[in-house]
C-alpha positions in Angstrom: -50.0 51.0 -31.1 -46.6 49.3 -31.1 -46.3 45.7 -32.2 -45.9 43.2 -29.4 -42.3 41.9 -29.1 -42.2 39.6 -26.1 -38.8 38.8 -24.8 -37.8 35.6 -23.2 -35.4 36.0 -20.2 -32.9 33.3 -19.3 -30.5 32.7 -16.4 -26.8 32.4 -17.1 -25.6 31.4 -13.7 -26.7 29.3 -10.7 -27.8 31.0 -7.6 -27.6 29.5 -4.1 -28.3 32.1 -1.4 -30.7 32.3 1.6 -34.3 33.3 0.9 -34.0 36.6 2.7 -30.9 37.7 0.8 -31.1 40.0 -2.2 -30.2 38.0 -5.3 -28.2 39.5 -8.1 -29.2 38.2 -11.5 -28.0 39.3 -15.0 -31.3 40.2 -16.5 -34.4 42.0 -15.1 -36.8 39.2 -13.9 -39.3 38.7 -11.3 -39.8 35.2 -9.8 -42.1 34.7 -6.9 -44.6 32.2 -5.4 -47.2 34.0 -3.3 -50.5 33.3 -1.7 -52.1 35.3 1.2 -50.9 35.4 4.8 -49.0 33.4 7.5 -46.5 30.7 6.3 -44.0 28.9 8.6 -40.4 29.0 7.4 -40.4 25.2 7.1 -42.9 25.4 4.3 -40.7 27.6 2.2 -38.0 25.7 0.2 -35.4 27.1 -2.1 -34.6 25.9 -5.6 -30.8 26.4 -6.0 -30.9 25.7 -9.7 -33.0 28.7 -10.6 -32.9 30.8 -7.5 -36.6 30.6 -6.8 -38.7 30.6 -3.7 -41.4 27.9 -3.8 -44.7 28.0 -1.8 -47.6 25.6 -2.0 -50.8 27.3 -3.1 -52.8 26.2 -0.2 -50.4 27.8 2.3 -50.3 31.4 3.2 -47.5 34.0 3.3 -46.9 36.8 5.8 -46.0 39.5 5.5 -46.5 40.2 1.8 -43.2 39.7 0.1 -41.6 42.5 -1.9 -39.0 40.8 -4.1 -35.9 43.0 -3.9 -33.9 41.1 -6.5 -31.7 43.5 -8.5 -29.5 43.3 -11.5 -25.7 43.2 -11.5 -25.5 46.9 -12.0 -27.9 47.4 -9.0 -30.8 48.7 -11.0 -34.3 48.0 -9.7 -36.7 45.8 -11.7 -40.5 45.3 -11.8 -41.7 43.5 -8.7 -44.6 41.1 -8.3 -46.1 42.6 -5.2 -48.7 40.0 -4.6 -50.2 37.0 -6.4 -52.8 34.3 -5.5 -54.2 31.2 -7.1 -58.0 31.3 -7.2 -59.2 28.0 -8.5 -58.1 28.2 -12.2 -56.8 31.7 -12.3 -53.7 33.5 -10.8 -54.3 37.1 -10.0 -51.9 39.7 -8.8 -50.2 43.0 -9.3 -46.8 44.2 -10.5 -44.9 47.4 -9.6 -42.5 49.3 -11.8 -39.4 50.0 -9.7 -37.5 51.5 -12.5 -36.9 55.3 -12.8 -38.4 55.2 -16.3 -41.6 53.8 -17.9 -41.8 50.2 -19.0 -44.2 48.6 -21.5 -45.4 45.2 -22.8 -45.0 43.7 -19.3 -45.9 40.0 -19.5 -46.4 37.5 -16.7 -45.8 33.9 -17.4 -47.1 31.2 -15.0 -45.8 27.6 -14.7 -47.7 25.3 -12.3 -46.5 22.0 -10.8 -48.2 19.4 -8.8 -47.0 18.2 -5.4 -44.5 15.9 -7.1 -43.0 18.6 -9.2 -44.7 17.6 -12.4 -45.8 20.5 -14.7 -49.6 20.5 -14.9 -50.4 23.9 -16.5 -48.9 27.0 -18.0 -50.2 30.3 -19.2 -49.2 33.9 -19.7 -50.8 37.4 -19.8 -49.8 41.0 -20.5 -50.7 43.2 -17.5 -53.7 45.4 -17.8 -51.8 48.6 -18.7 -49.7 48.9 -21.8 -47.4 51.5 -20.2 -46.5 51.5 -16.5 -45.0 54.7 -15.1 -42.3 54.6 -12.4 -43.7 53.7 -9.0 -47.1 52.7 -10.6 -48.8 49.3 -10.4 -50.7 47.2 -12.8 -52.9 44.1 -12.4 -52.8 40.8 -14.1 -55.0 37.6 -14.2 -53.7 34.4 -15.9 -56.5 31.9 -16.7 -55.1 28.4 -16.6 -58.1 26.6 -18.1 -58.2 23.9 -15.5 -58.8 23.4 -11.8 -55.4 22.8 -10.2 -54.6 19.8 -7.9 -54.0 20.2 -4.2 -50.5 21.2 -3.1 -49.8 22.8 -6.5 -46.8 25.2 -6.7 -46.4 27.9 -9.3 -43.7 30.1 -10.7 -44.3 33.6 -12.1 -41.7 35.2 -14.4 -41.8 38.7 -15.8 -40.6 40.1 -19.1 -40.9 43.7 -20.3 -39.4 46.5 -22.5 -38.1 49.9 -21.6 -40.6 52.5 -23.0 -39.7 55.6 -24.9 -43.3 56.9 -24.8 -43.8 60.2 -23.1 -47.6 60.6 -22.8 -48.7 63.9 -21.2 -51.2 63.8 -18.4 -54.6 64.8 -19.8 -57.1 62.2 -18.7 -59.2 63.0 -15.6 -60.8 59.9 -14.1 -63.8 60.1 -11.7 -65.5 57.2 -10.0 -69.2 57.1 -9.1 -71.4 54.7 -7.3 -70.9 50.9 -6.9 -73.3 48.2 -6.2 -73.2 44.5 -5.0 -75.2 41.4 -5.4 -74.6 38.0 -3.9 -71.9 37.2 -6.4 -71.1 40.4 -8.4 -69.6 43.8 -7.9 -70.4 46.8 -10.2 -68.8 50.2 -10.4 -69.3 53.2 -12.8 -67.1 56.1 -13.7 -66.2 58.7 -16.3 -63.1 59.9 -18.1 -62.7 63.5 -19.3 -60.2 64.4 -22.0 -58.4 67.6 -21.0 -55.9 67.4 -23.9 -55.9 69.4 -27.1 -56.4 66.4 -29.3 -58.7 63.4 -29.4 -57.9 60.6 -27.0 -58.1 57.3 -28.9 -58.5 53.8 -27.4 -59.2 55.1 -23.9 -58.6 52.1 -21.6 -59.4 52.0 -17.9 -57.9 49.4 -15.6 -58.9 48.5 -12.1 -57.6 46.5 -9.1 -59.9 45.3 -6.4 -58.5 44.6 -2.9 -59.7 43.0 0.3 -59.2 44.4 3.8 -55.5 43.3 3.8 -54.9 45.0 0.5 -54.6 41.7 -1.3 -55.8 41.5 -4.9 -59.2 39.9 -5.2 -59.7 40.6 -8.9 -58.4 42.8 -11.7 -59.8 43.8 -15.0 -59.9 46.5 -17.7 -62.5 48.1 -19.9 -62.7 50.8 -22.6 -64.8 53.9 -22.3 -68.0 54.1 -24.3 -67.1 55.5 -26.9 -63.4 54.8 -26.7 -62.5 58.0 -28.6 -63.0 61.1 -26.5 -62.8 64.6 -28.0 -61.1 67.5 -26.2 -63.1 68.7 -23.1 -65.6 65.8 -23.5 -66.4 62.9 -21.2 -67.1 59.2 -21.7 -68.4 56.7 -19.2 -67.1 53.3 -18.2 -68.4 50.3 -16.2 -66.8 47.4 -14.4 -68.9 44.3 -13.6 -67.0 41.5 -12.0 -68.2 38.1 -10.6 -66.8 37.2 -7.2 -67.7 34.6 -4.6 -68.1 37.2 -1.8 -68.3 40.9 -3.1 -68.4 42.1 0.5 -64.7 41.3 0.7 -63.9 44.1 -1.7 -62.8 47.0 0.4 -60.6 49.1 -1.9 -60.3 49.8 -5.6 -57.5 51.4 -7.6 -57.9 52.8 -11.1 -55.7 53.9 -14.0 -56.5 55.2 -17.5 -54.5 55.6 -20.7 -55.1 56.3 -24.3 -52.8 56.2 -27.3 -51.9 59.8 -26.7 -52.4 60.6 -23.0 -52.1 59.3 -19.5 -53.8 59.8 -16.2 -53.8 63.1 -14.4 -52.2 61.9 -11.2 -52.9 65.0 -9.0 -56.7 64.4 -9.1 -57.8 63.1 -5.7 -60.4 60.8 -7.4 -57.5 58.9 -9.0 -56.2 57.5 -5.7 -57.1 54.2 -4.2 -60.7 54.3 -3.1 -62.1 52.7 0.0 -65.4 50.8 0.0 -65.9 51.0 3.8 
């Protein structure tokens, strides 16, 4: 596994453009404040110093914003498709809009109270070490405190271009799921169709509501996490949520040190719980 080399990304110029205008910035960076559905324009305010859109966490946003910010050479960059503040945790998903894989994608959160005073910060690498072009990965940032009313938060993204070229050899299948009053459980298996052992087999999952907003995200390792050629290993997700009936869709990915997900397997698509 490669060593983690997080990069900090800085602005080198001031931006002052309308919120619905594509913003050109010199480095790949994702900045967004999101939270659900339906927000009046008057509740969105623009920070001209950093070129950021700010939204209070107890307001909603519609439709989901896809940040189309690009670099000066018009290259795409990873987008934060959705994020939401759930008490003391920010959950969301990021999309790789590049034409090549990226790795070590880290999301950093900075939270402010209604007066603009910083009250919390945290960061987290997304659930997948490697994100293929057009693929998504989830993140959850635990802030270790309940945030005050009218808080605002900023999310920034750092990443590295990946030189990894993992062949598709891991077949993922999903079995039954079950619910209790405050938990959701789902089982599955991973089969190694490669010629060599698959080491450190990691399965990631995104759990969505009816509007395809992220409710929760997590990752687990298969048991065992080393799978021999043509062998299977099971995995299990058990998450705690206030209302598991809200989970309507699930999306899964699997990677090992050597291999990636077989993408033409119908089981590997987003799965409805209806």
